[in-house]
C-alpha positions as semicolon CSV with decimal commas, in nm:
position;residue;x (nm);y (nm);z (nm)
1;M;8,676;5,906;0,866
2;S;8,993;6,074;0,757
3;G;9,279;6,216;0,963
4;T;9,215;6,273;1,333
5;K;8,893;6,474;1,295
6;K;8,602;6,317;1,481
7;P;8,236;6,408;1,544
8;N;8,158;6,566;1,882
9;Y;7,905;6,295;1,964
10;I;8,159;6,011;1,967
11;L;8,272;6,035;2,331
12;P;7,919;6,094;2,473
13;T;7,794;5,794;2,276
14;I;8,071;5,567;2,405
15;V;8,016;5,691;2,762
16;I;7,636;5,644;2,752
17;A;7,666;5,300;2,589
18;Q;7,920;5,194;2,853
19;F;7,684;5,309;3,128
20;L;7,385;5,129;2,979
21;C;7,564;4,798;2,919
22;T;7,754;4,782;3,248
23;S;7,428;4,821;3,441
24;L;7,422;4,440;3,409
25;W;7,726;4,400;3,636
26;F;7,562;4,429;3,980
27;A;7,204;4,360;3,868
28;G;7,211;4,030;4,059
29;N;7,348;4,195;4,373
30;A;7,072;4,458;4,372
31;V;6,802;4,190;4,389
32;L;6,999;3,950;4,610
33;P;6,758;3,969;4,909
34;D;6,480;3,849;4,676
35;I;6,690;3,576;4,515
36;V;6,800;3,446;4,857
37;K;6,436;3,357;4,933
38;S;6,455;3,088;4,664
39;F;6,783;2,949;4,802
40;P;6,763;2,991;5,183
41;T;7,039;2,737;5,252
42;E;7,299;2,922;5,039
43;T;7,481;3,117;5,310
44;N;7,759;3,235;5,077
45;L;7,535;3,353;4,794
46;L;7,655;3,717;4,800
47;A;8,020;3,624;4,763
48;N;7,951;3,346;4,513
49;L;7,713;3,552;4,298
50;T;7,961;3,838;4,274
51;S;8,255;3,606;4,220
52;M;8,082;3,425;3,932
53;V;8,033;3,751;3,743
54;Q;8,399;3,831;3,804
55;F;8,505;3,479;3,706
56;G;8,300;3,505;3,387
57;F;8,462;3,838;3,310
58;I;8,807;3,690;3,367
59;S;8,732;3,392;3,144
60;G;8,601;3,624;2,878
61;T;8,904;3,852;2,893
62;L;9,133;3,551;2,863
63;V;8,950;3,436;2,550
64;F;8,945;3,788;2,407
65;A;9,315;3,835;2,482
66;F;9,409;3,488;2,351
67;F;9,246;3,556;2,016
68;A;9,326;3,933;2,018
69;I;8,959;3,981;1,926
70;S;8,933;4,356;1,985
71;D;9,251;4,416;1,783
72;I;9,171;4,189;1,487
73;F;8,795;4,256;1,457
74;S;8,603;4,584;1,463
75;P;8,578;4,683;1,833
76;S;8,237;4,842;1,777
77;K;8,094;4,518;1,635
78;V;8,248;4,319;1,920
79;F;8,088;4,559;2,170
80;F;7,750;4,526;1,994
81;I;7,747;4,146;1,989
82;C;7,858;4,117;2,351
83;G;7,606;4,379;2,467
84;I;7,320;4,182;2,310
85;A;7,441;3,846;2,444
86;A;7,500;3,983;2,795
87;A;7,146;4,123;2,803
88;L;7,002;3,782;2,713
89;F;7,208;3,594;2,972
90;N;7,110;3,853;3,233
91;L;6,745;3,769;3,167
92;G;6,821;3,405;3,246
93;I;6,808;3,463;3,622
94;C;6,439;3,555;3,589
95;L;6,358;3,193;3,501
96;E;6,221;2,972;3,778
97;L;6,550;2,810;3,870
98;A;6,549;2,522;4,116
99;D;6,926;2,473;4,105
100;V;7,152;2,750;4,234
101;H;7,420;2,635;3,991
102;L;7,204;2,751;3,699
103;L;7,173;3,092;3,864
104;L;7,551;3,111;3,899
105;L;7,595;2,993;3,539
106;F;7,383;3,278;3,404
107;R;7,583;3,530;3,609
108;F;7,905;3,370;3,480
109;L;7,789;3,405;3,118
110;T;7,684;3,765;3,176
111;G;8,031;3,838;3,315
112;F;8,189;3,660;3,018
113;M;8,013;3,894;2,775
114;L;8,103;4,199;2,982
115;A;8,461;4,127;2,873
116;G;8,352;4,249;2,531
117;I;8,207;4,569;2,675
118;Y;8,425;4,729;2,943
119;P;8,781;4,679;2,806
120;V;8,656;4,700;2,448
121;G;8,490;5,032;2,529
122;M;8,828;5,158;2,652
123;K;8,988;5,026;2,336
124;I;8,735;5,219;2,124
125;A;8,806;5,536;2,324
126;S;9,184;5,492;2,284
127;D;9,132;5,458;1,907
128;Y;8,968;5,801;1,902
129;F;9,145;5,999;2,175
130;K;9,521;5,950;2,167
131;D;9,579;6,287;2,335
132;G;9,393;6,354;2,661
133;L;9,320;5,985;2,702
134;G;9,307;6,024;3,081
135;K;9,012;6,264;3,052
136;S;8,832;6,041;2,802
137;L;8,877;5,728;3,011
138;G;8,777;5,928;3,319
139;F;8,434;5,977;3,166
140;L;8,427;5,619;3,037
141;V;8,512;5,452;3,368
142;G;8,280;5,700;3,540
143;A;8,007;5,555;3,320
144;L;8,107;5,204;3,431
145;V;8,078;5,307;3,796
146;L;7,736;5,466;3,740
147;G;7,628;5,157;3,549
148;T;7,745;4,935;3,835
149;A;7,551;5,145;4,087
150;F;7,237;5,188;3,878
151;P;7,062;4,856;3,962
152;H;7,056;4,965;4,328
153;L;6,869;5,281;4,224
154;L;6,631;5,077;4,009
155;K;6,564;4,858;4,310
156;T;6,471;5,169;4,510
157;F;6,223;5,283;4,244
158;T;6,072;4,938;4,189
159;A;6,046;4,838;4,554
160;N;5,672;4,774;4,516
161;F;5,713;4,567;4,200
162;P;5,851;4,215;4,142
163;W;6,231;4,203;4,157
164;Q;6,243;4,083;3,797
165;Y;6,168;4,440;3,683
166;V;6,525;4,537;3,773
167;I;6,657;4,259;3,550
168;F;6,422;4,346;3,263
169;A;6,527;4,711;3,283
170;T;6,903;4,645;3,288
171;S;6,878;4,403;2,994
172;G;6,679;4,661;2,798
173;L;6,940;4,927;2,871
174;S;7,217;4,696;2,750
175;L;7,035;4,640;2,420
176;I;7,008;5,017;2,367
177;G;7,376;5,071;2,448
178;A;7,489;4,795;2,211
179;I;7,285;4,936;1,922
180;A;7,412;5,290;1,989
181;I;7,774;5,179;1,950
182;L;7,702;4,986;1,629
183;W;7,513;5,274;1,466
184;F;7,711;5,578;1,577
185;V;8,070;5,472;1,653
186;P;8,272;5,332;1,360
187;N;8,639;5,233;1,389
188;G;8,852;5,517;1,529
189;P;9,122;5,708;1,336
190;F;9,401;5,578;1,561
191;R;9,303;5,214;1,530
192;T;9,596;4,995;1,431
193;A;9,510;4,666;1,265
194;G;9,595;4,385;1,501
195;Q;9,827;4,098;1,437
196;K;9,767;3,728;1,485
197;F;9,786;3,608;1,837
198;D;10,125;3,542;1,988
199;F;10,111;3,432;2,353
200;R;10,443;3,595;2,433
201;S;10,342;3,926;2,275
202;C;10,055;3,964;2,523
203;F;10,308;4,017;2,798
204;N;10,540;4,246;2,603
205;G;10,396;4,548;2,780
206;F;10,532;4,423;3,113
207;K;10,887;4,472;2,979
208;N;10,820;4,847;2,991
209;H;10,860;4,969;3,351
210;H;10,600;5,245;3,299
211;F;10,345;4,984;3,187
212;R;10,446;4,750;3,469
213;S;10,416;5,024;3,733
214;A;10,065;5,122;3,617
215;A;9,953;4,760;3,589
216;F;10,063;4,666;3,941
217;G;9,913;4,987;4,078
218;Y;9,587;4,883;3,912
219;F;9,610;4,535;4,064
220;G;9,637;4,686;4,414
221;H;9,340;4,910;4,342
222;M;9,132;4,609;4,228
223;W;9,206;4,413;4,547
224;E;9,009;4,680;4,731
225;L;8,741;4,822;4,500
226;Y;8,501;4,542;4,405
227;T;8,509;4,390;4,751
228;F;8,410;4,728;4,894
229;W;8,126;4,751;4,642
230;A;8,010;4,394;4,706
231;F;8,001;4,430;5,085
232;L;7,874;4,791;5,096
233;P;7,504;4,692;5,137
234;G;7,617;4,464;5,422
235;M;7,795;4,756;5,590
236;L;7,477;4,963;5,568
237;L;7,263;4,674;5,693
238;L;7,498;4,618;5,987
239;Y;7,466;4,984;6,083
240;N;7,085;4,961;6,074
241;T;7,099;4,642;6,281
242;K;7,331;4,781;6,550
243;H;7,142;5,110;6,588
244;A;6,773;5,075;6,659
245;H;6,705;5,433;6,547
246;A;6,878;5,387;6,209
247;T;6,655;5,356;5,903
248;L;6,902;5,398;5,619
249;N;6,758;5,311;5,277
250;I;7,013;5,047;5,182
251;P;6,954;5,032;4,801
252;L;6,947;5,413;4,774
253;F;7,264;5,471;4,975
254;S;7,438;5,182;4,798
255;F;7,363;5,359;4,470
256;L;7,470;5,703;4,593
257;I;7,798;5,586;4,744
258;I;7,901;5,372;4,447
259;A;7,779;5,633;4,197
260;S;7,982;5,906;4,370
261;G;8,286;5,724;4,234
262;G;8,165;5,801;3,883
263;L;8,199;6,172;3,961
264;S;8,549;6,125;4,103
265;C;8,653;5,933;3,788
266;M;8,556;6,231;3,575
267;I;8,721;6,482;3,808
268;G;9,035;6,265;3,827
269;G;9,049;6,248;3,448
270;L;9,028;6,628;3,423
271;L;9,290;6,681;3,696
272;S;9,525;6,437;3,523
273;Q;9,554;6,677;3,230
274;K;9,713;6,937;3,455
275;F;9,895;6,732;3,717
276;G;9,960;6,399;3,542
277;A;9,775;6,069;3,561
278;K;10,029;5,891;3,781
279;R;10,032;6,167;4,043
280;I;9,652;6,183;4,076
281;A;9,629;5,802;4,083
282;T;9,885;5,793;4,365
283;I;9,689;6,046;4,572
284;A;9,356;5,863;4,518
285;L;9,504;5,524;4,606
286;S;9,659;5,672;4,922
287;I;9,321;5,807;5,036
288;S;9,129;5,486;4,967
289;G;9,401;5,282;5,140
290;S;9,368;5,510;5,442
291;C;8,993;5,445;5,441
292;C;9,062;5,072;5,471
293;L;9,287;5,133;5,771
294;L;9,042;5,373;5,936
295;S;8,738;5,150;5,881
296;P;8,729;5,020;6,243
297;I;8,677;5,377;6,365
298;F;8,412;5,501;6,122
299;L;8,216;5,191;6,018
300;F;8,113;5,136;6,378
301;S;8,058;5,500;6,469
302;G;7,746;5,570;6,672
303;S;7,660;5,880;6,469
304;V;7,516;5,839;6,120
305;Y;7,688;6,145;5,974
306;P;8,053;6,038;6,026
307;F;7,953;5,692;5,907
308;L;7,803;5,816;5,580
309;I;8,070;6,081;5,518
310;F;8,335;5,812;5,558
311;L;8,160;5,578;5,311
312;F;8,125;5,859;5,056
313;C;8,494;5,944;5,097
314;W;8,579;5,578;5,038
315;G;8,346;5,560;4,739
316;L;8,497;5,874;4,583
317;S;8,863;5,782;4,635
318;G;8,822;5,412;4,556
319;T;8,743;5,473;4,189
320;A;8,919;5,801;4,106
321;D;9,240;5,620;4,008
322;S;9,079;5,353;3,788
323;P;9,064;5,546;3,456
324;L;9,410;5,688;3,521
325;F;9,560;5,341;3,549
326;S;9,380;5,243;3,229
327;S;9,510;5,549;3,044
328;L;9,867;5,480;3,161
329;I;9,837;5,116;3,056
330;A;9,697;5,212;2,714
331;K;9,965;5,478;2,670
332;H;10,255;5,241;2,733
333;A;10,110;4,927;2,569
334;P;10,235;4,808;2,227
335;E;10,023;4,997;1,971
336;S;9,908;4,698;1,768
337;L;9,805;4,514;2,086
338;R;9,660;4,801;2,289
339;G;9,318;4,639;2,315
340;T;9,464;4,304;2,406
341;S;9,693;4,463;2,667
342;L;9,400;4,643;2,831
343;T;9,199;4,321;2,825
344;L;9,481;4,114;2,975
345;V;9,546;4,360;3,258
346;N;9,170;4,374;3,326
347;C;9,169;3,994;3,337
348;I;9,441;3,978;3,603
349;G;9,282;4,262;3,799
350;F;8,943;4,094;3,812
351;A;9,101;3,763;3,911
352;I;9,238;3,949;4,211
353;T;8,887;4,070;4,300
354;I;8,763;3,711;4,330
355;I;9,042;3,628;4,574
356;S;8,972;3,943;4,775
357;I;8,595;3,884;4,792
358;Q;8,639;3,523;4,901
359;V;8,909;3,615;5,156
360;I;8,682;3,875;5,319
361;N;8,390;3,630;5,308
362;L;8,595;3,365;5,489
363;L;8,753;3,605;5,739
364;A;8,409;3,743;5,827
365;K;8,341;3,408;5,996
366;E;8,673;3,396;6,180
367;M;8,765;3,746;6,300
368;N;8,619;4,053;6,471
369;S;8,414;4,242;6,213
370;H;8,555;4,573;6,341
371;Y;8,891;4,495;6,179
372;L;8,771;4,295;5,880
373;Y;8,806;4,560;5,610
374;M;9,156;4,660;5,717
375;V;9,263;4,356;5,514
376;L;9,170;4,551;5,199
377;A;9,456;4,794;5,271
378;V;9,702;4,530;5,147
379;G;9,610;4,615;4,787
380;P;9,659;4,993;4,803
381;V;9,985;4,954;4,996
382;L;10,134;4,722;4,733
383;G;9,988;4,936;4,453
384;L;10,148;5,250;4,597
385;W;10,479;5,071;4,625
386;A;10,460;4,982;4,254
387;L;10,364;5,337;4,159
388;L;10,630;5,507;4,369
389;T;10,897;5,267;4,246
390;G;10,793;5,347;3,888
391;I;10,809;5,721;3,957
392;K;11,164;5,694;4,093
393;R;11,278;5,489;3,793
394;S;11,130;5,740;3,549
395;R;11,332;6,029;3,692
């Protein structure tokens, strides 16, 4: 491929492949009520199952960053190999496992391979779309959000079938996505050959205050987002439990609320072209942070409509800023280590999600549930501080 000319199918292919492969992320969560039946004494299985995927992702991103894999090797081939391996490890939880540690190991390994899918997919997009990266990543992260939500929808459609069908389907989708990238998406025209790993060079981006501002804004966003996603089915279940008349379809509404964030990612990416990525990210983070603070009012509302409208508002605002942070990070990262910089920031961000999930899980046993999710506001508040400080310095 010469110059900057690129086929029109490149972005749709990356987006679809990202969606298909990231459907593995919450596959275990979607079938959690069925898995729990095999491990009735595991009271913390939701938090631990989610945390192991995140921990695997973090470990994977550390390895990928340490060896600068997506910068040295072809990102498309890395994506392909990891998509295949993740699909196989995902299938592992369908085995008759007597030890919960084996279940957690398979989720860890799936998360490890996702490190070669999500950030590498962004790396591939940044190699093709130097201009308008916010829009491109808006569609790409939107695909991640839809992929994350999709197992809940599969669970709705396969309610009368064994839970393993959800796992079979998500693994099959990952295989298709991996092959699509290998066949249709070669190295991009803006790809810069990576250099050998230098531990200090990984953190060079943080010397740039624009990069630092976006990265810390992203960290605040991550404190909130995955914990909200992980505990969303529990919020819906609690509403059904507290209101005898409530019959909310938990898998369906979990899908719809999480998936709504995919739409906001795309809209946010488009708006960033006119108003700037940092401005739109600041607005989105402000709204989602407000949702955390207002959660005691709306999560325990007696009427179903304010309850659902509030959750959809949270779902929309909670993800709208994600691709914008990624585009800002990619824009201000050192060119030859763009993929490694994205991977490293992802690694730190997902480490924060583990802490957040475990903190909420522990506090749920100690404090009034009405105020539990206000703790998530800590992330957006600190993220906004980082963003606003960066804006002032850039003037």
